[in-house]
C-alpha positions in Angstrom: 0.1 -0.1 0.0 1.2 3.5 -0.7 2.2 5.4 2.1 0.7 8.7 0.7 -3.1 9.1 1.7 -5.6 11.5 -0.2 -7.5 14.3 1.3 -11.3 14.6 2.3 -12.8 17.9 3.3 -14.2 18.2 6.8 -16.3 21.0 8.1 -16.1 21.5 11.8 -19.9 21.1 13.3 -20.7 23.4 16.5 -21.1 21.6 19.4 -24.1 22.6 21.4 -25.8 21.2 24.7 -24.4 18.6 27.2 -25.5 15.9 29.0 -26.5 12.4 27.7 -26.9 12.6 24.0 -29.1 9.9 22.5 -27.4 10.2 19.3 -24.1 9.6 20.5 -25.3 6.4 22.2 -26.6 5.2 18.9 -23.2 5.9 17.1 -21.4 4.2 19.8 -23.6 1.0 19.2 -23.0 1.4 15.6 -19.5 1.5 15.9 -19.1 -1.2 18.2 -22.2 -3.4 17.1 -20.2 -6.3 16.1 -18.2 -6.7 19.3 -21.4 -6.5 21.2 -23.2 -8.8 18.8 -20.5 -11.2 19.2 -20.3 -11.3 22.7 -24.2 -11.4 23.1 -24.2 -14.3 21.0 -21.3 -16.1 22.8 -23.5 -15.6 25.7 -26.4 -17.1 24.3 -24.5 -19.7 23.0 -23.2 -20.7 26.5 -26.8 -20.3 27.9 -28.0 -22.7 25.0 -25.2 -25.1 26.0 -26.0 -25.2 29.5 -29.7 -25.7 28.9 -28.7 -28.7 26.6 -26.5 -30.1 29.7 -28.9 -29.8 32.1 -31.3 -32.7 32.9 -34.8 -31.6 32.6 -36.7 -31.4 36.1 -40.2 -31.6 36.7 -42.3 -30.3 39.6 -45.6 -31.7 41.0 -47.9 -29.9 43.6 -50.3 -31.2 45.8 -52.5 -28.8 48.1 -53.5 -29.2 51.8 -56.3 -27.2 53.6 -55.9 -26.7 57.1 -59.0 -26.2 59.1 -58.0 -25.6 62.7 -60.3 -25.3 65.5 -59.8 -22.2 67.5 -60.6 -21.5 71.2 -60.9 -18.1 72.2 -60.5 -17.1 75.8 -63.3 -14.4 76.9 -61.9 -10.5 76.8 -59.1 -11.6 73.9 -58.8 -9.4 71.0 -60.4 -11.7 68.3 -59.1 -10.0 65.4 -55.4 -9.8 66.3 -55.5 -13.1 68.2 -57.0 -14.9 64.9 -54.2 -13.4 62.7 -51.7 -14.2 65.1 -52.6 -17.8 65.4 -53.1 -18.4 62.0 -49.7 -17.2 60.9 -48.2 -19.2 63.5 -50.3 -22.4 63.1 -49.4 -22.5 59.3 -45.7 -21.8 59.8 -45.7 -24.6 62.5 -47.6 -27.0 59.8 -44.9 -26.2 57.4 -42.0 -27.0 59.7 -43.8 -30.3 60.3 -43.9 -31.2 56.7 -40.1 -30.6 56.3 -39.0 -32.2 59.3 -36.9 -35.3 58.9 -39.1 -37.5 61.1 -41.9 -37.0 58.8 -39.8 -37.5 55.6 -38.4 -40.6 57.1 -41.7 -42.1 56.9 -42.1 -41.2 53.2 -38.5 -42.5 52.6 -39.5 -45.9 54.0 -42.9 -46.3 52.4 -41.7 -45.4 48.8 -38.5 -47.1 49.3 -36.3 -44.2 48.3 -33.1 -45.3 49.8 -32.5 -47.8 46.9 -34.0 -45.1 44.4 -31.1 -44.0 42.1 -32.2 -40.3 41.9 -32.6 -39.8 45.8 -30.9 -42.8 47.4 -27.6 -42.3 48.9 -24.6 -42.7 46.6 -22.8 -46.1 46.9 -19.4 -44.4 47.8 -21.1 -42.4 50.4 -22.8 -45.3 52.2 -19.5 -47.1 52.9 -17.8 -43.6 53.2 -16.5 -42.1 56.4 -14.8 -39.0 57.5 -17.0 -35.8 56.6 -20.0 -37.6 55.6 -19.8 -39.5 59.0 -19.6 -36.3 60.7 -22.6 -34.8 59.0 -24.6 -37.9 59.7 -23.7 -37.4 63.5 -25.0 -34.2 63.3 -28.2 -35.3 61.6 -28.6 -38.1 64.3 -28.4 -35.5 67.1 -30.7 -33.2 65.3 -33.3 -36.0 65.2 -32.9 -36.9 68.8 -33.9 -33.1 69.4 -36.4 -33.5 67.4 -37.8 -36.6 69.4 -37.4 -34.8 72.7 -39.3 -31.7 71.4 -42.1 -34.2 70.4 -42.2 -35.4 74.0 -42.7 -32.0 75.4 -45.7 -31.5 73.7 -46.5 -28.6 71.1 -47.1 -29.2 67.2 -43.9 -31.3 67.2 -44.0 -34.7 65.9 -43.4 -37.5 68.5 -41.0 -39.9 67.5 -43.2 -43.1 66.3 -41.0 -44.5 63.5 -40.1 -47.9 64.0 -36.7 -49.2 63.5 -34.4 -47.0 65.1 -31.4 -48.4 63.6 -32.9 -47.7 60.2 -33.5 -44.3 61.1 -30.0 -43.6 62.2 -28.3 -45.3 59.1 -26.1 -43.0 57.1 -27.9 -43.9 53.7 -31.4 -43.2 55.1 -30.0 -39.7 56.5 -28.7 -39.0 52.9 -31.9 -40.1 51.3 -33.9 -37.8 53.7 -31.8 -34.8 53.0 -32.1 -35.6 49.1 -35.6 -35.6 49.6 -35.4 -32.5 51.6 -33.7 -30.5 49.0 -36.2 -31.6 46.3 -39.1 -30.7 48.6 -40.5 -26.9 48.6 -43.5 -26.2 51.1 -45.4 -23.0 50.5 -48.4 -21.0 51.6 -51.0 -20.4 49.1 -51.7 -16.6 49.3 -53.5 -15.6 52.5 -55.3 -18.6 52.8 -55.1 -21.6 55.1 -53.6 -23.6 52.1 -50.3 -25.4 51.9 -48.8 -26.2 48.7 -46.4 -29.2 48.7 -44.1 -29.7 45.8 -41.3 -32.1 44.9 -39.0 -31.9 41.9 -37.7 -34.8 40.0 -36.3 -36.1 36.7 -39.5 -38.3 36.5 -42.6 -36.5 36.2 -44.7 -39.6 37.6 -42.3 -40.1 40.4 -42.6 -36.0 41.4 -46.4 -36.4 41.7 -46.0 -39.9 43.5 -43.8 -38.3 46.3 -45.7 -35.2 46.4 -48.9 -37.1 47.3 -47.1 -39.3 49.6 -45.7 -36.5 51.5 -49.3 -34.9 51.7 -50.8 -38.3 52.9 -48.0 -38.6 55.3 -48.8 -35.4 57.0 -52.6 -36.0 57.1 -52.2 -39.5 58.8 -49.6 -37.9 61.1 -52.0 -35.2 62.2 -54.7 -38.0 62.6 -52.4 -40.2 64.8 -51.2 -37.1 67.0 -54.9 -36.0 67.6 -56.0 -39.7 68.2 -53.0 -40.3 70.8 -53.8 -36.8 72.4 -57.5 -37.8 72.7 -56.8 -41.1 74.3 -54.5 -39.2 76.8 -57.0 -36.6 77.6 -59.7 -39.1 78.1 -57.5 -41.3 80.5 -56.6 -38.1 82.3 -60.4 -36.9 82.7 -61.7 -40.5 83.9 -59.0 -40.6 86.7 -60.0 -36.7 87.5 -63.7 -37.5 87.5 -63.0 -40.2 90.2 -61.7 -37.3 92.4 -64.4 -34.9 91.8 -67.2 -37.5 92.4 -65.4 -37.9 96.0 -65.0 -34.3 96.7 -68.8 -33.7 95.5 -70.1 -36.6 97.9 -68.0 -35.3 100.9 -69.3 -31.7 100.4 -73.1 -32.6 100.1 -72.8 -35.1 103.0 -71.3 -31.9 104.9 -74.3 -29.6 104.3 -76.6 -32.5 105.2 -74.9 -33.2 108.5 -74.9 -29.5 109.2 -78.6 -29.3 108.9 -79.2 -32.3 110.9 -77.0 -30.9 113.5 -79.0 -27.7 113.8 -82.5 -29.1 113.3 -82.8 -27.5 109.6 -85.1 -29.8 107.6 -84.3 -30.2 103.9 -87.7 -28.8 103.2 -87.1 -25.3 104.5 -87.3 -22.4 101.9 -83.8 -22.2 101.9 -83.3 -25.6 100.6 -84.9 -24.5 97.1 -83.4 -21.2 97.0 -80.9 -20.8 94.0 -78.0 -18.9 94.0 -79.2 -15.9 91.8 -82.2 -15.6 94.2 -79.9 -15.5 97.2 -77.8 -12.9 95.4 -80.7 -10.9 94.8 -81.7 -10.8 98.4 -78.3 -10.2 99.6 -78.0 -7.1 97.3 -81.2 -5.8 98.8 -80.0 -6.4 102.1 -76.6 -4.5 101.3 -78.8 -1.6 99.7 -81.0 -1.0 102.9 -78.1 -1.3 105.2 -76.3 1.5 103.1 -79.4 3.7 103.1 -80.1 3.2 106.7 -76.3 4.2 107.7 -76.7 7.2 105.3 -79.8 8.3 107.3 -78.3 7.5 110.7 -75.4 9.8 109.7 -77.8 12.9 108.9 -79.5 12.1 112.1 -76.4 12.1 114.2 -75.2 15.3 112.8 -78.7 16.9 113.5 -78.6 15.7 117.3 -75.0 16.9 117.8 -76.0 20.5 116.4 -79.1 20.5 118.6 -77.0 19.1 121.7 -74.5 22.1 121.2 -77.4 24.7 120.9 -76.4 25.7 117.2 -78.6 26.5 114.3 -79.5 23.4 112.4 -79.7 25.5 109.2 -76.3 24.4 108.8 -77.0 21.1 107.5 -76.6 20.9 103.6 -79.8 19.5 103.0 -82.0 22.2 105.1 -79.6 25.1 103.6 -80.5 23.7 99.9 -84.2 23.2 100.5 -86.4 25.2 98.0 -88.7 26.9 100.7 -86.1 27.7 103.0 -84.0 29.3 100.3 -86.9 31.5 99.1 -87.8 32.6 102.5 -84.1 33.3 103.3 -84.2 35.4 100.2 -87.2 37.3 101.2 -85.7 37.8 104.7 -82.5 39.4 102.9 -84.7 41.9 100.8 -86.8 43.0 103.9 -83.2 43.8 105.8 -82.5 45.8 103.0 -85.3 47.8 102.8 -85.2 48.3 106.9 -82.1 49.7 106.2 -83.1 52.2 103.8 -86.2 53.4 105.8 -83.9 53.7 109.1 -81.4 55.9 107.1 -84.3 58.4 106.5 -86.8 57.8 109.4 -86.4 56.8 113.1 -87.3 53.5 114.5 -90.9 54.5 115.7 -92.0 55.4 112.1 -95.0 53.4 110.9 -93.4 52.2 107.8 -90.2 50.8 109.5 -92.6 49.2 112.4 -94.7 47.6 109.6 -91.5 46.6 107.7 -90.0 44.7 111.1 -93.4 42.9 111.6 -92.8 41.4 108.2 -89.3 40.5 108.8 -90.2 38.8 112.1 -93.0 36.8 109.8 -90.4 35.4 107.6 -88.0 34.5 110.3 -90.8 32.4 112.2 -91.6 31.0 108.7 -88.0 30.0 108.3 -87.8 28.3 111.6 -90.9 26.3 111.2 -89.7 24.7 107.9 -86.4 24.2 109.6 -88.3 22.0 112.3 -90.3 20.2 109.6 -87.3 19.3 107.7 -85.4 18.0 110.9 -88.4 16.0 111.6 -88.2 14.4 108.2 -84.7 13.4 108.8 -85.8 11.7 112.2 -88.7 10.0 110.1 -86.6 8.9 107.1 -84.1 7.0 109.2 -86.8 5.2 111.1 -88.2 4.1 107.8 -84.7 3.0 106.4 -84.1 1.2 109.6 -87.4 -0.7 109.3 -86.6 -1.9 105.6 -83.3 -3.1 106.6 -84.8 -5.1 109.3 -87.5 -6.6 107.1 -84.8 -7.6 104.5 -82.9 -9.3 107.2 -86.0 -11.0 108.5 -86.8 -12.2 104.8 -83.3 -13.7 104.2 -83.4 -15.4 107.5 -86.5 -17.1 106.7 -85.5 -18.4 103.0 -82.3 -19.5 104.3 -83.7 -21.4 107.1 -81.4 -19.6 109.5 -83.8 -17.4 111.1 -83.0 -18.9 114.7 -79.3 -19.2 113.9 -76.4 -16.9 114.9 -74.2 -15.2 112.5 -71.2 -17.6 112.8 -73.5 -20.8 111.8 -75.2 -18.8 109.3 -72.0 -18.2 107.7 -70.7 -21.7 108.1 -73.9 -23.1 106.3 -73.5 -20.8 103.3 -69.7 -21.7 103.0 -70.7 -25.4 102.7 -73.5 -24.7 100.6 -71.3 -22.9 98.0 -68.5 -25.6 98.2 -71.2 -28.2 97.4 -72.6 -26.1 94.4 -69.2 -25.6 93.0 -67.9 -29.2 93.4 -71.2 -30.0 91.7 -70.7 -27.7 88.5 -67.2 -28.7 88.1 -68.4 -32.4 88.3 -70.8 -31.8 85.6 -68.3 -30.0 83.4 -65.8 -32.6 83.7 -68.3 -35.2 83.1 -69.2 -33.7 79.9 -65.9 -33.2 78.7 -65.1 -36.8 79.3 -67.9 -38.0 77.3 -66.8 -35.7 74.3 -63.1 -36.7 74.6 -64.1 -40.3 74.7 -66.0 -40.0 71.4 -63.0 -38.1 70.0 -60.8 -40.8 70.8 -62.8 -43.1 68.6 -63.6 -40.7 65.9 -62.1 -37.3 65.1 -62.8 -34.8 62.3 -59.5 -34.2 60.2 -57.7 -30.9 60.4 -56.0 -31.3 57.4 -57.2 -32.7 54.1 -56.0 -32.9 50.5 -57.9 -30.6 48.3 -55.6 -30.9 45.0 -54.0 -34.2 44.6 -50.5 -33.6 42.7 -50.6 -34.7 39.1 -47.7 -35.9 36.6 -46.7 -32.3 35.0 -46.6 -32.0 31.3 -43.6 -29.6 31.1 -40.3 -29.5 32.8 -39.9 -26.9 35.6 -36.1 -26.8 35.1 -34.0 -25.6 33.4 -36.3 -22.6 32.6 -35.3 -22.1 29.2 -36.7 -18.8 28.4 -35.4 -17.2 31.6 -31.8 -18.7 31.1 -31.8 -17.3 27.3 -33.3 -14.1 28.6 -30.5 -13.9 31.4 -27.8 -14.8 28.9 -29.0 -12.2 26.5 -29.1 -9.5 29.2 -25.4 -10.4 30.5 -24.2 -10.5 26.8 -25.4 -7.1 25.9 -24.0 -5.9 29.3 -20.8 -7.6 28.8 -20.3 -6.6 25.0 -21.3 -2.8 26.0 -18.9 -3.0 28.8 -16.2 -4.3 26.5 -17.0 -1.9 23.7 -16.7 1.1 26.3 -13.4 -0.4 27.5 -12.0 -0.3 23.9 -13.3 3.3 23.4 -11.4 4.2 26.6 -8.4 2.3 25.3 -8.4 4.1 22.3 -6.0 6.9 23.1 -6.1 9.0 19.5 -8.5 11.7 18.5 -11.3 10.6 16.8 -13.9 13.5 16.4 -13.7 17.4 16.1 -15.0 17.8 19.6 -12.0 16.3 21.0 -9.6 18.5 19.1 -11.8 21.7 20.0 -11.9 20.8 23.7 -8.2 19.3 24.2 -6.2 21.5 22.0 -8.4 24.4 21.4 -7.8 24.5 17.8 -10.0 24.3 14.9 -10.1 20.9 12.4 -9.1 22.2 9.0 -9.5 18.9 7.1 -10.0 15.2 7.4 -7.8 13.1 5.4 -9.3 9.8 4.2 -7.4 6.5 3.8 -7.3 5.4 0.2 -6.3 1.8 -1.2 -3.5 1.0 -3.8 -6.3 0.0 -6.2 -7.6 3.6 -6.3 -4.4 5.3 -7.3 -4.9 3.7 -11.1 -6.1 5.4 -14.3 -6.1 3.1 -17.5 -3.9 0.8 -16.1 -1.0 3.6 -15.0 -0.4 4.0 -11.3 -0.1 7.5 -9.7 0.5 9.0 -6.2 -1.5 11.0 -3.9 0.4 14.3 -4.7 -0.4 13.7 -8.2 -4.1 13.4 -7.6 -5.1 17.2 -8.0 -3.2 17.1 -11.7 -4.6 13.7 -12.6 -8.3 13.9 -11.5 -8.9 17.7 -11.1 -12.7 17.3 -10.6 -12.7 14.3 -8.1 -13.8 14.8 -4.4 -10.4 14.5 -3.7 -8.9 17.5 -5.6 -12.0 19.4 -4.2 -10.8 18.7 -0.7 -7.4 19.7 -1.2 -8.9 23.0 -2.5 -11.1 23.2 0.6 -8.1 22.7 2.7 -6.0 25.5 1.0 -9.1 27.8 1.6 -9.3 27.0 5.2 -6.0 27.8 5.5 -6.0 31.2 3.9 -9.4 31.7 6.0 -7.3 31.4 9.1 -5.8 34.8 8.8 -8.0 36.8 6.6 -6.1 40.1 6.9 -2.9 38.6 6.1 -3.2 35.4 4.0 -0.3 33.2 5.0 2.5 32.6 2.2 4.7 30.4 4.2 3.4 27.3 5.7 5.0 24.5 7.9 3.8 21.0 7.9 4.7 18.9 11.2 3.4 16.2 13.4 4.0 14.3 16.5 5.6 11.3 15.6 6.8 9.9 12.2 4.4 8.1 9.8 1.7 10.4 10.0 1.8 11.6 6.5 2.8 15.0 6.9 5.0 15.1 3.6 2.3 13.5 1.6 -0.2 16.5 2.6 2.6 19.0 2.1 3.2 17.8 -1.6 -0.6 17.2 -2.4 -1.3 20.6 -1.2 1.5 22.1 -3.4 0.1 20.3 -6.4 -3.5 21.4 -5.9 -2.2 25.0 -5.4 0.0 24.7 -8.6 -3.1 23.3 -10.8 -4.8 26.7 -9.6 -2.0 28.5 -11.3 0.1 29.6 -8.3 3.8 29.5 -8.2 4.6 27.0 -5.3 8.1 26.0 -3.8 8.2 22.9 -1.4 11.1 23.1 1.1 12.4 19.7 2.4 12.8 21.0 6.1 13.6 17.5 7.3 17.6 17.3 7.1 17.5 14.3 8.9 15.2 12.0 6.7 14.5 14.1 3.6 11.1 12.5 2.6 10.1 15.1 0.2 13.4 15.0 -1.5 13.3 11.2 -2.1 9.7 11.5 -3.7 11.0 14.0 -6.2 14.1 11.7 -6.7 16.4 14.8 -5.6 18.0 13.4 -2.6 21.2 12.9 -4.0 21.2 16.4 -5.1 22.5 19.7 -3.6 19.8 21.4 -1.7 19.3 23.4 1.8 22.3 22.1 3.7 24.6 23.3 0.8 23.0 26.7 0.3 23.3 27.3 4.2 26.8 26.4 4.3 27.6 28.5 1.4 28.7 25.7 -1.1 25.8 26.6 -3.8 23.9 29.6 -4.7 20.0 29.6 -4.4 19.3 29.0 -8.2 21.7 25.8 -8.2 19.6 24.2 -5.6 16.2 24.7 -7.2 14.7 21.8 -8.9 11.4 21.6 -10.9 8.9 18.6 -10.7 7.1 18.3 -13.8 4.6 15.7 -12.4 3.5 18.1 -9.6 4.0 21.3 -11.4 5.9 22.6 -8.4 9.3 24.0 -7.4 11.2 21.7 -4.8 14.4 22.8 -2.8 15.6 19.3 -1.5 17.4 18.6 1.8 20.7 18.5 0.2 24.0 16.8 1.6 24.3 15.5 5.2 25.0 17.6 8.2 25.8 16.9 12.0 23.9 20.1 13.3 20.6 20.6 11.5 19.2 22.7 14.3 22.1 25.5 13.9 21.5 25.6 10.4 18.0 26.4 10.5 18.5 28.7 13.0 21.0 30.8 11.5 20.6 34.4 9.8 21.2 32.9 6.4 18.0 30.5 6.7 15.8 33.8 7.6 17.1 35.2 4.4 16.5 32.4 2.6 12.9 32.3 3.8 12.3 36.3 3.2 13.8 35.8 -0.4 11.4 32.9 -1.3 8.5 34.7 0.1 9.0 37.5 -2.4 9.8 34.9 -5.2 6.7 32.4 -4.8 3.0 32.9 -4.1 3.2 29.9 -1.7 6.2 28.4 0.0 5.5 25.1 2.0 8.1 23.8 4.4 8.1 20.1 5.5 9.6 19.5 8.8 10.4 16.9 11.3 8.0 15.7 13.8 7.9 17.4 16.8 8.5 14.5 19.2 12.1 13.5 18.9 13.7 16.8 17.4 13.8 20.4 17.9 13.7 21.3 14.5 10.2 22.1 14.0 10.3 24.8 16.8 12.9 26.8 15.1 11.4 26.8 11.8 7.8 27.8 13.5 9.5 31.1 14.1 10.1 31.8 10.1 6.7 30.9 8.8 3.1 32.5 9.0 1.2 29.6 9.9 1.9 26.0 11.1 -0.4 23.1 9.8 -0.2 20.4 12.3 -1.0 16.6 11.2 -2.8 14.0 13.5 -3.1 10.4 12.5 -6.9 9.6 13.0 -7.6 7.1 16.3 -3.8 6.4 16.3 -1.5 9.1 17.7 -1.9 9.3 21.8 -3.6 12.4 22.7 -1.4 13.3 25.4 1.5 13.2 22.9 -0.3 15.4 20.7 -1.5 18.0 23.3 2.3 18.2 24.4 3.7 18.7 21.0 1.1 21.7 20.6 2.2 23.2 23.8 5.6 23.1 22.8 5.0 25.4 19.7 5.3 29.3 20.1 1.9 29.6 21.4 -1.5 28.9 19.2 -1.2 32.1 17.2 0.8 30.6 14.3 -0.8 27.2 14.3 -3.5 27.3 11.9 -5.2 24.2 12.9 -5.1 20.3 12.7 -5.6 18.1 9.9 -6.6 14.5 10.4 -5.0 12.0 8.4 -5.7 8.4 7.3 -9.4 8.6 8.5 -11.0 5.4 7.8 -14.4 6.5 6.3 -16.4 3.3 7.5 -15.5 3.8 11.0 -15.6 7.6 11.0 -19.0 8.0 10.1 -20.2 6.1 13.1 -18.7 8.7 15.3 -21.9 11.0 15.0 -20.4 14.3 14.0 -18.2 12.7 11.4 -21.3 11.8 9.5 -21.5 15.3 7.9 -18.0 14.9 6.7 -18.7 11.1 5.3 -22.1 12.5 3.4 -20.3 15.4 2.0 -18.0 13.2 0.2 -20.5 10.1 0.0 -23.7 9.3 -1.7 -25.4 12.8 -1.1 -22.8 14.7 -3.4 -21.2 12.1 -5.2 -22.8 13.0 -8.5 -20.7 16.3 -8.2 -17.4 14.7 -8.6 -15.8 13.2 -11.4 -13.1 10.4 -10.6 
């Protein structure tokens, strides 16, 4: 492939906005779709291989309905109690189903020890070491379960026959295998338990699910039957004791009545507890009322004994008539005071008013005496009521002629007999119910949906695995693509040039293949492109590049240009010759100076690397006219590097070099100096002081950004740097960077008809 590259115009777009750009994301996927698709396809392949290698498993489910009987104590919060008891009860039953003791029954009934799927492996059966330790742990766990069952509660009592079989390592391993394949869940908020068993055989899965459900139902029946039998036995023993206590208490009542000559036909013999309670309540009320009246009478008598005014009693003071009379007396007293202020005490009006006041006081005293008499009468009435109730109570209890101590003793004996009778009757009823339950008990759990062989495999979940593989593949592909983007240290977009270098992008140089540099069977080079195909898009791109350079300083169009780069191999010499050829094709007198005195690439291209040139002129061995060479192919003048020198920087910084550039500026319309890269030598820095503008060439997506930034900073500011030119841009990739789409379409299908190749 020819190292010289064609040029394509690039118009720098204006960056606006910030944040996430959906177009940038789309372009990122467009750039890296092959990698993302490849990683995703690989992930899907792994998922498919995993599915193929997995053994299909089938899950069968049986449903149990729990119908426990609840006994609520009086005063309990029924709603909260029900919720708590339901949740606790269901959790307990689920733990019972997954217990080793219940599963041991299933293992024995279904003969799973010899089953190839759930049975213990041969190596495990005869092995020791770690498995023996695990077996010991399981044995101790089973012993704890049996002890918990003996204490009561919902734990299953150990009833499995064959203790040696239960402790065998192969049995324990089989139980654990079955437990790992068993899933017990609650179906929603209902009292329904779903028992699921997973197996490679759908028929076996259904059979084991039903076997576990049946074992649980039978276990509940056995547990209730045994509990009922134990309760019946205990109640029978307790009834014997209660019957004896009742007989003794009734005999004590009869003996007490006989000793005190109380016949059994007395009114008290037929008096029930409710009637006796009512009489006692009436007696308490009568005594309280009599005590209250007695207290008021005592206060009245104390006031009278001290000779005080009985109007101090609250009931007398608050009496309606007395309050009215006292108000009337107060009004008369005020009137008397008013009259005495104007008349003497003998005045007829005063005498008349005093007579009215005396009548009011007599009325108050009469009312007070009447109320005092009422207090005495009320006490006598309350006392009579109390005595009447006490007499009635003595008559109905048959204790009219008993003293208080004997009456209390009789009531205690009767209460004891009544309590013993009630307790005996209650236990007798419970004993009969428990005796019936010991022979027949309604089931607390029943199978409402037996397990059926499933029609499709529950594992592996193909759609789920493939979906997860797809998502993981997309994530891994996108992550890998993003990592590659980060590892790409070169410049790829104009935005990067503008943000990092603060320079415009003058042009974009497209990479071209050797087959595109052939016309009618004859090959040509890129610098000859403007001469061979003047109407092609490449030639137009070179003209646009010249225009961009001229527009970099409108007031003083640059005549002396310097081409440089960061590292060798970026194509700066190719661009210098191609730009010179384009300018010459436009009728300008152009000179290309090979300023790379160490590796004169331009001189070799025009086959003048063996001729005298810049070095010979600067050391004074030749005049200017003798070192000039004209290239017929490019239609430009060339000043080759010339002979070898041991100190190129000193020659380029000499006064003779400055004079040479000044003379060439006058003689030619455009002077292009091709200098070495900025990285290895200092020659470009020296030449940059002699030129009007510096054209900096950067290889697209290749040269490290840090190196380019450092090289630009080494130049004498940005004032002389006209801009950056991207070289060797791969159009198929560049158009995927979003902002490069404009450049691609400019030279692509949208405007292709305007060019002639």
